[in-house]
C-alpha positions as CSV (number, residue, x, y, z in Angstrom):
1,M,35.0,27.1,-6.1
2,E,34.9,23.4,-7.3
3,R,31.5,22.1,-8.0
4,P,30.6,19.2,-5.6
5,K,30.2,15.7,-7.0
6,E,26.7,15.0,-8.3
7,L,25.2,12.5,-5.8
8,F,21.9,12.5,-7.7
9,S,21.8,12.8,-11.5
10,N,19.0,14.6,-13.3
11,A,17.7,11.1,-14.2
12,D,17.7,10.2,-10.4
13,L,15.8,13.3,-9.5
14,K,13.3,12.8,-12.4
15,A,12.7,9.3,-11.2
16,M,11.7,10.6,-7.8
17,I,9.7,13.7,-8.8
18,I,7.4,12.3,-11.5
19,P,6.0,9.4,-9.5
20,L,5.5,11.6,-6.4
21,F,3.6,14.1,-8.5
22,F,1.3,11.6,-10.1
23,E,0.7,9.8,-6.8
24,Q,-0.4,13.1,-5.3
25,L,-2.6,13.9,-8.3
26,L,-4.2,10.5,-8.2
27,V,-5.0,10.7,-4.5
28,M,-6.6,14.1,-5.1
29,L,-8.7,13.0,-8.2
30,V,-9.8,9.8,-6.3
31,G,-10.8,12.0,-3.4
32,M,-13.0,14.0,-5.7
33,A,-14.5,10.8,-7.1
34,D,-15.2,9.6,-3.6
35,T,-17.1,12.8,-2.8
36,L,-19.1,12.3,-5.9
37,V,-20.0,8.7,-5.1
38,V,-20.8,9.6,-1.4
39,S,-23.2,12.3,-2.6
40,Y,-25.5,9.5,-3.9
41,A,-25.8,8.1,-0.4
42,G,-27.7,11.2,0.7
43,E,-27.0,14.6,2.2
44,A,-26.6,13.2,5.8
45,A,-23.9,10.8,4.5
46,V,-22.0,13.6,2.6
47,S,-22.1,15.8,5.7
48,G,-21.1,13.0,8.0
49,V,-18.1,11.9,5.9
50,S,-17.0,15.5,5.4
51,L,-17.0,16.3,9.1
52,V,-15.3,13.1,10.2
53,N,-12.6,13.6,7.5
54,Q,-11.8,16.9,9.1
55,F,-11.3,15.0,12.4
56,N,-9.3,12.2,10.7
57,T,-7.0,14.7,9.1
58,I,-5.5,15.5,12.5
59,F,-4.4,11.8,12.9
60,I,-3.3,11.6,9.2
61,Y,-1.0,14.6,9.8
62,L,0.4,13.0,13.0
63,F,1.2,9.7,11.2
64,T,2.7,11.7,8.3
65,A,4.9,13.7,10.7
66,L,6.1,10.5,12.3
67,A,7.0,9.0,9.0
68,S,8.7,12.2,7.9
69,G,10.9,12.0,11.0
70,G,11.7,8.5,10.2
71,A,12.5,9.4,6.5
72,V,15.0,12.0,7.7
73,V,16.8,9.6,9.9
74,I,16.7,6.8,7.3
75,S,18.0,9.1,4.6
76,Q,20.9,10.2,6.7
77,Y,21.9,6.7,7.5
78,I,21.7,5.8,3.8
79,G,23.9,8.8,3.0
80,K,26.3,7.6,5.6
81,R,26.2,4.1,4.0
82,T,25.3,2.5,7.3
83,F,22.5,0.4,5.9
84,D,22.0,-1.8,8.9
85,Q,21.3,1.2,11.1
86,A,18.9,2.5,8.4
87,G,17.1,-0.8,8.5
88,E,17.0,-0.8,12.3
89,A,15.7,2.8,12.3
90,S,13.0,1.7,9.7
91,S,12.0,-1.2,11.9
92,Q,11.8,1.0,15.0
93,L,9.6,3.4,13.0
94,L,7.3,0.5,12.1
95,L,7.1,-0.5,15.8
96,F,6.4,3.0,17.1
97,S,3.9,3.7,14.3
98,T,2.0,0.6,15.0
99,V,1.8,1.1,18.8
100,F,1.0,4.8,18.5
101,S,-1.7,4.4,15.8
102,A,-3.3,1.4,17.7
103,A,-3.5,3.6,20.9
104,A,-5.0,6.5,18.9
105,A,-7.6,4.1,17.3
106,G,-8.5,2.7,20.7
107,I,-9.0,6.1,22.2
108,V,-11.2,7.3,19.3
109,L,-13.2,4.1,19.3
110,M,-13.9,4.4,23.1
111,G,-14.7,8.1,23.0
112,N,-16.1,8.5,19.5
113,Q,-19.5,10.0,20.6
114,W,-17.8,12.4,23.1
115,F,-15.3,13.6,20.4
116,L,-18.1,14.1,17.9
117,G,-20.4,15.8,20.4
118,L,-17.6,18.2,21.4
119,L,-16.7,19.1,17.8
120,F,-20.0,18.9,15.9
121,G,-22.7,18.8,18.7
122,E,-25.0,21.2,16.9
123,V,-25.5,19.0,13.8
124,E,-28.8,17.2,13.0
125,D,-29.4,13.7,14.4
126,S,-29.1,12.0,11.0
127,V,-25.8,13.7,10.3
128,M,-24.5,12.8,13.8
129,E,-25.5,9.2,13.2
130,A,-23.6,9.1,9.9
131,C,-20.6,10.7,11.7
132,I,-20.6,7.9,14.3
133,V,-20.8,5.1,11.8
134,Y,-18.0,6.6,9.6
135,L,-15.7,7.4,12.5
136,K,-16.0,4.0,14.1
137,I,-15.1,2.2,10.8
138,S,-12.4,4.7,9.8
139,A,-10.7,4.5,13.2
140,Y,-9.9,0.9,12.5
141,S,-7.8,2.0,9.5
142,Y,-5.5,4.3,11.6
143,P,-2.9,1.5,12.2
144,A,-3.0,0.6,8.5
145,L,-2.4,4.3,7.6
146,A,0.5,4.6,10.0
147,V,2.1,1.3,8.9
148,Y,1.8,2.3,5.2
149,N,3.5,5.6,5.9
150,A,6.3,3.9,7.8
151,G,7.0,1.6,4.8
152,A,6.7,4.4,2.3
153,A,9.4,6.3,4.3
154,I,11.9,3.5,3.3
155,Y,11.1,3.6,-0.4
156,R,11.1,7.4,-0.6
157,S,14.3,7.6,1.3
158,L,15.8,5.2,-1.2
159,G,14.4,7.3,-4.0
160,K,12.1,4.5,-5.2
161,T,9.0,6.6,-5.3
162,N,7.6,4.6,-8.2
163,V,6.8,1.8,-5.7
164,T,4.5,4.0,-3.6
165,M,2.9,5.4,-6.8
166,Y,1.9,1.9,-8.0
167,L,0.6,1.0,-4.6
168,S,-1.4,4.2,-4.5
169,I,-2.9,3.3,-7.9
170,A,-3.9,-0.1,-6.7
171,S,-5.3,1.1,-3.4
172,N,-7.3,3.9,-5.0
173,V,-8.8,1.5,-7.6
174,I,-9.9,-0.8,-4.7
175,N,-11.4,2.2,-2.9
176,V,-13.4,3.6,-5.9
177,I,-14.7,0.1,-7.0
178,G,-15.6,-0.6,-3.3
179,N,-17.4,2.7,-3.0
180,L,-19.4,2.0,-6.2
181,I,-20.4,-1.5,-4.9
182,G,-21.1,-0.2,-1.4
183,V,-23.3,2.7,-2.4
184,F,-25.0,1.5,-5.6
185,V,-25.1,-2.3,-5.2
186,L,-25.3,-2.9,-1.5
187,K,-27.1,0.4,-0.7
188,A,-25.0,0.5,2.5
189,G,-24.9,4.3,2.8
190,V,-22.0,5.7,5.0
191,A,-20.7,2.1,5.7
192,G,-20.6,1.5,2.0
193,V,-17.9,4.2,1.6
194,A,-16.2,3.6,4.9
195,Y,-15.4,-0.1,4.5
196,P,-13.8,0.2,1.1
197,S,-11.4,2.9,2.5
198,L,-10.5,0.5,5.4
199,I,-9.9,-2.4,2.9
200,A,-7.8,-0.2,0.6
201,R,-5.7,1.1,3.4
202,A,-5.2,-2.4,4.8
203,F,-4.1,-3.6,1.4
204,S,-1.5,-0.7,1.1
205,A,-0.2,-1.5,4.6
206,I,0.2,-5.2,4.0
207,A,1.7,-4.7,0.6
208,I,4.3,-2.1,1.6
209,T,5.3,-4.1,4.7
210,A,5.8,-7.3,2.6
211,L,8.0,-5.3,0.2
212,C,10.0,-3.8,3.1
213,F,11.0,-7.3,4.3
214,Q,12.6,-8.0,1.0
215,R,16.4,-8.2,1.4
216,K,17.2,-7.2,-2.2
217,N,16.9,-3.6,-1.0
218,P,19.8,-2.1,0.9
219,V,17.4,-1.1,3.7
220,F,14.8,-3.5,4.9
221,Y,12.8,-4.7,8.0
222,R,14.1,-7.4,10.4
223,S,11.9,-9.0,13.0
224,K,14.6,-8.8,15.6
225,W,14.7,-5.0,15.1
226,I,11.0,-4.6,15.2
227,F,10.4,-6.4,18.5
228,Q,13.4,-4.8,20.3
229,W,13.0,-1.2,21.5
230,N,15.9,1.0,20.7
231,P,15.6,4.3,22.7
232,R,18.5,6.0,20.8
233,L,17.0,5.5,17.4
234,M,13.5,6.4,18.6
235,K,14.9,9.6,20.1
236,Q,16.5,10.5,16.7
237,I,13.2,9.9,14.9
238,L,11.0,11.7,17.5
239,N,13.4,14.7,17.6
240,I,12.3,15.3,14.0
241,A,8.7,14.0,14.2
242,V,7.5,15.8,17.3
243,P,8.3,19.4,16.2
244,N,6.8,18.5,12.8
245,G,3.7,17.1,14.4
246,V,3.2,20.1,16.6
247,E,3.6,22.4,13.6
248,N,1.1,20.4,11.6
249,G,-1.4,20.2,14.5
250,I,-1.3,24.0,15.0
251,F,-1.9,24.5,11.3
252,Q,-4.9,22.2,11.4
253,L,-6.4,24.1,14.3
254,V,-5.9,27.4,12.5
255,K,-7.6,25.9,9.5
256,V,-10.7,25.1,11.6
257,A,-10.6,28.7,13.0
258,L,-10.5,30.1,9.5
259,S,-13.4,27.9,8.5
260,S,-15.4,29.6,11.3
261,I,-14.4,33.0,10.0
262,V,-15.4,32.1,6.4
263,A,-18.8,31.0,7.7
264,L,-19.5,34.6,8.6
265,F,-19.3,35.9,5.1
266,G,-22.6,34.8,3.5
267,T,-23.6,32.0,1.1
268,Y,-22.0,33.1,-2.1
269,Q,-18.6,33.8,-0.5
270,I,-18.7,30.4,1.3
271,A,-19.5,28.6,-1.9
272,A,-16.8,30.5,-3.8
273,N,-14.2,29.7,-1.1
274,G,-15.2,26.0,-1.1
275,V,-14.8,25.7,-4.9
276,A,-11.6,27.7,-4.9
277,Q,-10.1,25.5,-2.3
278,S,-10.6,22.4,-4.4
279,I,-8.8,24.1,-7.3
280,W,-6.1,25.3,-4.9
281,S,-5.5,21.7,-3.9
282,L,-4.9,20.8,-7.5
283,A,-2.6,23.8,-8.0
284,A,-0.5,23.1,-4.9
285,L,0.5,19.6,-6.1
286,A,3.8,20.5,-7.7
287,G,5.1,22.2,-4.6
288,L,3.8,19.5,-2.3
289,S,5.3,16.7,-4.4
290,M,8.8,18.2,-4.0
291,G,8.8,18.0,-0.2
292,P,9.8,14.3,0.1
293,V,12.4,14.9,-2.6
294,F,14.1,17.6,-0.4
295,I,14.0,15.2,2.6
296,T,15.6,12.3,0.6
297,V,18.3,14.3,-1.2
298,I,19.3,16.7,1.6
299,G,19.0,13.9,4.2
300,Q,21.4,11.7,2.3
301,C,23.9,14.6,1.7
302,M,23.9,15.4,5.4
303,G,24.3,11.8,6.4
304,E,27.4,11.6,4.2
305,G,28.6,14.8,5.9
306,N,28.8,16.5,2.5
307,T,27.4,20.0,3.3
308,A,28.7,21.3,0.0
309,A,26.5,18.8,-1.9
310,A,23.6,19.7,0.3
311,E,24.0,23.4,-0.4
312,H,24.2,22.6,-4.2
313,Y,21.0,20.5,-4.1
314,F,19.2,23.1,-2.0
315,K,19.7,25.5,-4.9
316,K,19.1,23.0,-7.6
317,L,15.9,21.6,-6.1
318,S,14.6,25.1,-5.3
319,K,15.0,26.0,-9.0
320,I,13.2,22.8,-10.1
321,T,10.4,23.4,-7.6
322,L,10.0,27.1,-8.7
323,A,9.9,26.1,-12.4
324,L,7.5,23.2,-11.9
325,S,5.2,25.2,-9.6
326,S,5.1,28.1,-12.0
327,L,4.2,26.0,-15.0
328,W,1.6,23.9,-13.1
329,N,0.0,26.9,-11.4
330,L,-0.3,28.7,-14.8
331,L,-1.9,25.7,-16.4
332,V,-4.4,25.3,-13.6
333,F,-5.3,28.9,-13.7
334,L,-5.8,28.8,-17.5
335,L,-8.1,25.8,-17.0
336,T,-10.1,27.4,-14.2
337,P,-12.7,29.1,-16.5
338,L,-13.4,25.6,-17.9
339,F,-13.8,24.1,-14.4
340,M,-16.3,26.9,-13.7
341,K,-18.6,25.5,-16.5
342,L,-18.9,22.3,-14.4
343,Y,-20.4,24.2,-11.4
344,L,-23.9,25.5,-11.2
345,L,-23.0,28.8,-9.6
346,E,-24.1,32.4,-10.0
347,P,-21.9,34.6,-12.2
348,E,-20.6,36.7,-9.3
349,T,-19.6,33.5,-7.4
350,K,-17.7,32.3,-10.5
351,E,-15.9,35.6,-10.8
352,L,-14.9,35.5,-7.1
353,V,-13.6,32.0,-7.6
354,I,-11.3,33.1,-10.5
355,W,-10.0,36.0,-8.4
356,L,-9.2,33.6,-5.5
357,V,-7.5,31.2,-7.7
358,L,-5.4,34.0,-9.3
359,I,-4.2,35.2,-5.9
360,H,-3.4,31.7,-4.7
361,N,-1.7,30.5,-7.9
362,V,0.6,33.5,-8.3
363,F,2.0,33.1,-4.8
364,N,1.9,29.3,-4.8
365,A,4.2,29.5,-7.8
366,A,6.5,32.2,-6.4
367,A,6.6,31.8,-2.6
368,F,5.4,28.3,-1.6
369,P,8.4,26.5,-3.2
370,F,10.5,28.3,-0.4
371,S,7.9,28.4,2.4
372,G,6.9,24.8,1.9
373,A,9.3,22.5,0.0
374,L,12.5,24.2,1.0
375,S,11.6,24.0,4.7
376,N,11.5,20.2,4.3
377,G,15.2,20.4,3.3
378,L,16.0,22.4,6.5
379,R,14.1,19.7,8.5
380,A,16.1,17.0,6.7
381,A,19.3,18.7,7.9
382,G,18.0,18.6,11.5
383,D,16.9,22.3,11.7
384,V,13.5,21.3,12.9
385,K,12.9,23.6,15.9
386,F,13.6,26.8,13.9
387,T,11.2,25.7,11.1
388,M,8.6,24.8,13.8
389,Y,8.8,28.2,15.6
390,V,8.7,30.2,12.3
391,S,5.7,28.2,11.0
392,I,3.7,28.4,14.2
393,I,4.3,32.1,14.7
394,S,3.6,32.9,11.0
395,T,0.5,30.7,11.0
396,I,-1.0,32.4,14.0
397,G,0.5,35.8,13.8
398,I,0.1,36.4,10.1
399,R,-2.4,34.0,8.6
400,L,-5.0,33.9,11.4
401,A,-4.6,37.5,12.7
402,L,-4.4,39.0,9.2
403,S,-7.5,37.0,8.1
404,W,-9.4,38.6,11.0
405,I,-8.2,42.1,10.2
406,L,-8.6,41.9,6.4
407,G,-11.6,39.6,6.2
408,I,-13.7,41.0,9.0
409,G,-12.1,44.3,10.1
410,L,-11.7,45.7,6.5
411,H,-14.7,43.8,5.1
412,M,-12.7,42.1,2.4
413,G,-14.3,38.7,3.0
414,V,-12.7,35.6,1.5
415,I,-10.4,37.8,-0.5
416,G,-8.9,39.0,2.8
417,I,-8.5,35.3,3.9
418,A,-6.6,34.5,0.7
419,L,-4.4,37.6,1.0
420,A,-3.6,36.6,4.6
421,M,-2.6,33.1,3.4
422,V,-0.2,34.3,0.8
423,C,1.3,36.9,3.2
424,D,2.0,33.9,5.5
425,W,3.8,32.2,2.6
426,V,5.9,35.2,1.6
427,I,7.0,35.9,5.2
428,R,8.0,32.2,5.7
429,A,9.7,32.2,2.3
430,V,11.9,35.2,3.1
431,I,12.9,33.7,6.5
432,F,13.6,30.2,5.2
433,I,15.7,31.6,2.2
434,G,17.7,33.6,4.7
435,R,18.1,30.6,7.0
436,Q,19.3,28.4,4.1
437,S,21.7,31.1,2.9
438,S,23.1,31.6,6.4
439,G,24.4,28.0,6.5
440,K,23.3,27.6,10.2
441,W,21.5,24.4,9.2
442,K,25.0,22.8,8.6
443,A,25.7,22.7,12.3
444,F,22.9,20.3,13.2
445,Q,23.5,16.6,13.8
446,V,20.6,14.1,13.4
447,I,22.5,10.8,13.7
């Protein structure tokens, strides 16, 4: 069998992967710095910011799902070399993202106390007050988040991930400096960390939008496309975005349910799980960074109608993801004992953290490249409903149900939760590998 023409050289792939990885790493490290700075604003502030961030994550996932739907459509039009339609799809994505996020912000601003009372009604008055302040300010940043994601979809679809990396660096520097000024200079408490986030997100949105109007790129915004509703293009985007958003929404709800289960296991297990999750986030970066690469590469191959190339890159990107994830997860695990020296924890808690990280990292290296990154390739080909159904059934039927059985029924505690999580990954990995091998994804048509 003749090897398909290389649409993306190794240098092209490297130019996409490295900036995406460092962008994800930077965001995570800055998040840790934010948490550290917020801690100086008092316990009520820390609790309020933490609780509201759980709520905000729902909208962040929705905006990300919408942008991912746009990225698939844009990538396919780029692969087809119909750049005007790619630009029009990008402009429609900006229009819908702006309207949708503004509506979401309006609803949250009008019903902020009701939402917080429903979710966190039992917290102390000082914590609730902090929640209200932080949610009101952060809701104003929803449109900026959505607009940035829409613009980032263009540059990632073009393979120019260094642009979003540099913007992320600038945005996060603004955020950290703003937090330091807000907390230590202005003594503004929760508002002192909320406004810098709003300013940083607004900067990112304005900067990426200005860049997306530049006509030196093959795909760019045009005013006539932004202000003219195109039902056909929006349907193409939403056909990808809605299943992805439903899948992400269910996942977030299950995470909340799992948090409730973990809360039953006692202080030392709760503490170990919390520390382990921060290390898990670091370990997962390699696999998560490869998701947008799959969307861009497979999307362009399918847009060109070159299923042989798509199949070639499915295998090549899976091998790259497996290798990167294995090396990165090994490095993070080897560093875990050093991380433990930074935490004031009991010896049994530290030992439990190391066991949790070991379980996570082994399977994050071996299974997540296929249950996570590879599934983005299937979505890029248009196989979105299959991935949605598998992910929802696996999340509820395996991760949630098995967490209850192992964690509570068999008294395994947080170890049981971790084992349920990796079982979910393994099941999905087997199914998605089978789906990719079957070639059924070749029959879908996005554009």
